[in-house]
N, C-alpha and C positions, 0 to 999 in steps of 0.2 A: 466335903471339908467345912471346917468351923469359921466360919466369917469374925474377924473382932472386933467386937462391939467396944463402944464407949460409956459411960456410967449413963449418958443421958438417952441413948441408945437404948440401952437394958431398959430403962422405968419406962419408953417407949412404947416397944415392945411386950413390957407387964397388962398394957391399956391405960399408964398413970395422964395420957392426954387423949384417952377417948379411942374407941371401937376403930374409926374413921381412920385414924392416923395411926393405931396399931395392923391395922388392915394392913394398908399402903407398907410398913417398914416390912410385915410379912411377906409380902410379894417383895423386893427391893433386895431381901436376904437371899430371895427363891431366883430372884435374877441375879445375881451377885455369883451363889455355887453354879449356878446357869455357866458365868463367863471366866469361872475361876481363881476373882477378883479375891482378894483377902481381906479386906476392908472395905468401906465406907467410904464417900469425901462429904464436905457440908455442901450444899447445894442454896445460894443467895439469889440467883436469875431464874426464870423459867417460862417460859413460850407455850401454850396449849394450844391445842385442836378442839375448841369445844364450838356450841351453837348446835342445830338438828343439821350433823353430816350425813350424807346418802346412807351412810352404810347404820346408820342408829335401826331403819328400817327394818333390821333383821328381829329386831326385839319388837314383837306385837303389843306395844303396851302405849300412853300416852303418860306413865308415871314416870318423870326425869329419873329420879332419884333408881328407883329398879332398873332404869336403861342405863344408868350412868355404873350403878354397881355390876354388872350383867358386863357389859363392855368395855368399860373403862378398868373397875378393881377385879374383874374375875368371877368373881364369884354370885352363888344365889343368894346370898344373904344380903337384902336390899339394908341398905346404910342412906339413911339422908344427910345428903351437903348443905342442904338449906339452913341447918343447925349446927354444922361445924364447920369450923375453920380450916382454910390449909395451913402451912404452915408461917409464922409469922415471921420466923427470920428469911422466908422468901418470897421474894416481890415477886408478881404472877403478874405475865397478859396473856392476853386472847391474840392465836394466830390467825392468819385471814381464815374466811367464812363462805359461804357457797352463796351469796346474796351480798347487797349492796345495804348499809346502812338504813337509806331510805327507801329505795327506790326498786323494788323486786317486778313492777311491771317492764321497764326499761330494758332488763337482762330477762324476760319470758320466764318468770316465777310465779307464781299463783302466789295469792295473798295466805292463805292456810299454808306455805313451805315460810312466807316472810313470818308470820303470826309464830309459828313454831320455833323458829330459830330465836326468834326475843325472847320467849317463854325458856326455851331451853338456858340462854344466855343471864338469863335472872336469876337463875340458880346458882352460875359461876359467881354473880355479882353478889352473892349473899354469903358466899362462898370465901370470900376475900379477894376472887380476880378483879384486876383494874381492863376494864374495857378499850383495846386499841384494834384489835383485828387485821394487823398485818403483817407482813411477812420482812420487813424491817424495823424492827422495835428500836434498832440503834437512833434512829431518825426520832424519835420518840422521848430519848434519854434513857429508855434502856440499855445500860452501858456496862456489863459486868469489866473488869479491869485486870492489868496483870495476876495472874494466877487465883482469880477468883472464877469460884467451879459454876455451870451454871448447865442448863438442860433446854432444847428446844427441838419441834416438830420441823424444822424450818431448815434444811440442806444449805441454803444461802447464807442463812442469819449465824450458821455452825460456822461456816468457812471464815465469813467478815469476822466475827468476833475468836478468831481464836487466831485468825492470821493477823486482821492489823491492829487486835487490843491486848494478847496477849493472855488473853483470857481459857478457861481450859473447859472444853466440854465437846459430848459427843451428841448427833441429832437421832433424836430418838425416836422412838414412834410413840402412840397418843398416848397410850396405857402407860408405859414406862416414865415418861416424863409426866403423868398428872401424879404418878407412886410418892414420886421425889418430890414436885408440887407440894405433896401434901404431908409428907414427912422431913423434906427438908435435906433428903440425902439419896446418893446413887452410887451405883457402884464405881469404884475408885478402879479403870481400867481403860484401855484407849486413851484419849488423847487429855485423860484428867492425869494420865504419867507423866512426867516428864520424858521420860527413855522413850515414848512413844511420839515424840514429836517433831523429831528430827525430820531433815530432806532428807530423801531418798535417790533422788532424779534431778538434774539440772536442766532449764528450759534456756536456750541460748534464744535472744527476741532479736531476728536478724526481718521483721518484717515491720508494714505502716504501726507506731504506737501511739497515738498522734489525739485519739477522741475516743470517747466511751464505744463507739460501734467500735472501733480499734480492736479494742481493751476485753468487748463483748467477744470478738472474734479469737482472738487469743489465748482468752480462757477457754472458748469451747474445742480451738486445737490442744492445747495444753490437754484435755480431758479425754482426748477422743487417742491420744501418742500415749497418755499416762500408764504403765502395767498396773499391774490390779495390787492394792493395801499400798501403791506410794505416795511422796510426799513428795511434789516440786518444790524447785530453788526456780527464782525469775532471774535470770543475770541479760547483763545487754548493756549498750550506750541507747537509753533511751530516759527521758523526764522521768520522775517517779508520778505515776497515776494520782490524778484527785479522788477526791472520796465518790465522786458521781463513777467513775470508773473502774476505779477498784470493785464497786457496789455489784457493776457491770461481771467485770472478771471475776470474781469468784463464785456468781450464781451460776455464769457459765461451764467454768470445772466443776463444780459441783454436779452439773445435769449431767456431762457426757464423762463424770468416773465416779469412783465413791470416797473420794479426797475429800474430805472436811478443815482440811488446813493447806496453806501454802506461803512458803518467805518469797521477797519480794529482796532481792538481794542489798543491802546497805539503808533501807525503808522500813522494814515489819520488826518488832523489836525485839525477836528471836532470830532474825537473819542479819546482825550488821556484820557477819562477816561469813565468809564463807566453813571456815573452822565452826562458827558458832550455829550457822546455821545443821551442820551434819553433823555433830558433836564429834566434830575430829576426826570422824570416819571416811570421809569424803561421801561421794556419788557415788550409785550403783553403774549410773549408764547416763548420758547427757545428749540431749535433742534441740537440733535444729529449729525453728518455728518460723521457717523459712515463709514470703511469700507463696511457693507455690502451693504450701499447706493448707496458709491462712485465703488464700481462693479456691482450695478442696472445700474447705469449713462454710464459705459463703456458698458456694452451689449449692451445698445440701441443704441450706438453710433457705434459698431464695430459689422461686422458681424463675427458669432462664427467658418464657416468653413475657412480651406484656399483656397485659391484660389488662380490662374493667374490674376496678375493687369499690366495693361499697361499705367493708369493715375494716378503721383503721384501729387499736389499742398499743397505747405510749404505756410503759412504765409496768416493767415486771426485771427488776423490784420494785414495788414504789418508789414512784418519783419524788425526790427532795421537791422542796419551795422553788431552790434554782430552777431547773428543768419547768418546773409547771410555769415559774415567770420566762424561760426562753422560748418557750410553746404562746406564752399571749404575745409578747414580745414583736413575734413572727405571725401573729393571725390578727391584727390590730386592723380595725381598716380591713379585713378581709371576707369574706364569705366559704364557706364549706358549698360544695354543690347539693344540691339539694338530692336526697336519697342518698347519702352518703352517715355513714354514723362514724364519728370520731368521738373516743372515750379514750381521758389519763385517767391512770388508777392511780390513787394513794393512800394516808390514811388522812382518816376524817378529822384530825383535831388540824395538819397541813392544809387540806380542802377550807377549812375558818382561816385559816392562817392567807391562803389565796384571796378569799374574799374577803379581807379585810385588806389585804395587798391591792386588790383592784382586777387582779388575773382571771379571778373566777367570772366577773364581769364582762369581760372581752372573751372570753372563750365562749361563754353562752350566746354572748350578739352574735361571734364567727360559724353560732351552728354546731359547736361542741361540749361537749359532757366531761365536767369532772366527776367521778365514780370514786366508790371507798369500799373497804371490808375484803375484793375479793378481787380475782382475776378472770379471764375467760376459759383458763383452765381449771379455775376452783367451781365457776357457776355450770359448766359443763356445755353439752350442747346449742343448747334454747339461746344461746345468747347470740349463736349466728346460723340461726336458722335462717333461709332463701338466700344466704350473701353471696356474691356470685366473687368476689375475693377478697383475700384478704393480706393487709400488711402490717407490720409489726416492727417495732425499733428493739424487742428483748428476745435475745440468741432464745435463752430460755424458753419463753412463748414460744416463738417460731418452732423452734424442738417438738413442744408437747401435741400443738397444736395440732400440727401433720396428722395425728392418727384421729381427729378427733372431726376434720372435715375433708372434703374429695375436691373442693376448688382451692383453686392454685393461693401458696402463701406468699408472701414475699415479706425480705428481712432489710433492713436499711437505717439509716443513721434516724432520729428525730423530724428533720427537716425535708427528708425525700418522703418519708409517710404524710409530713402535712401538705406538701404540694402534690402529693397523690389526693386528699381528702379536700383539696380544692379544684384536684382537674377530674377526680373519679377513676383516672389511672395510671397505670404502673408501669412509664417510660423505661426503653431504655437509657444508658447514661457511658 
């Protein structure tokens, strides 16, 4: 299939913008042909999985240009990214990394790995990528608007931007996202096309929907029940979720399904009415998110028996400043039990805002830590070494951490997790 190219794209393909952009566009065209796309669309926002990711170790070299060329660009030709800027029309940010920006020892990593990560990110910085290192870039001003096309390596980010902002994008692998960031184009397919954005299945909420934890469990349940390839529309008698609640909802839907778009009837821009959400076609099937299904999800995520806990992790996706404030207010004049670790994960600009607001000092005085740029899922098993029990306030984190540890895993709201940090035990309620 011949891909229809614009005059600008033809010039890039001819090498007018340099070999790096030329190779990226060659890859995007091959990608489009494999997908059956007939044309490309202009990408103006991208988040990229860069830094010293573990899979890069398969390339036996310390030359990042060689590593980037082999893994990201899929070529034996060594392309120098340090002297080649990514597309000027595409605003690029880094996604989460495998270590905290400042503290490698706390999470069980070596200085060698920490230094390598910084060195690799320096290449990206030189190529024009902004350092953000977060799974929630929309909290930092990375905000593709309605009709704007983006690429991202983070499924929860794709869900948030497609659903709440009305932007258009698919979650891509690290390679395809890099190609798009470099040449500013992606295949016009999937959710880049209006006809693929309509709801296919209705989910009627008949369970609690009053907190971030409720919406996290609702999302986890919807993802469990959603047929493959479906796009949900949420209906029912509930107050519209807040930004924090929507953040949790969308992350957990993406965790238990392949969906990266969700309509909330009357709230999201493409779901103001049922006819609008479904394109006038109606839904294929309706489901009830009952209290029974809600409890079933909770039982999957949270071990039943009480027990000792010495590892508490809050912030999946990364915490907002509002959530950090809530933790600081709750911990004020309290002390975390000796031997218990409490981590709050966020983006490092938000950590600085927490510092300026006085929240950081309160949390640290209580014995907690605000960590940045990563999370236990990204860091890996080293962060939970020798833990006796784990407590989490994010369904996505609880879902994935079960495969990383043999100790009990507990899921609940941030206040229950904070109580656990104060007592060192998950109690029945």
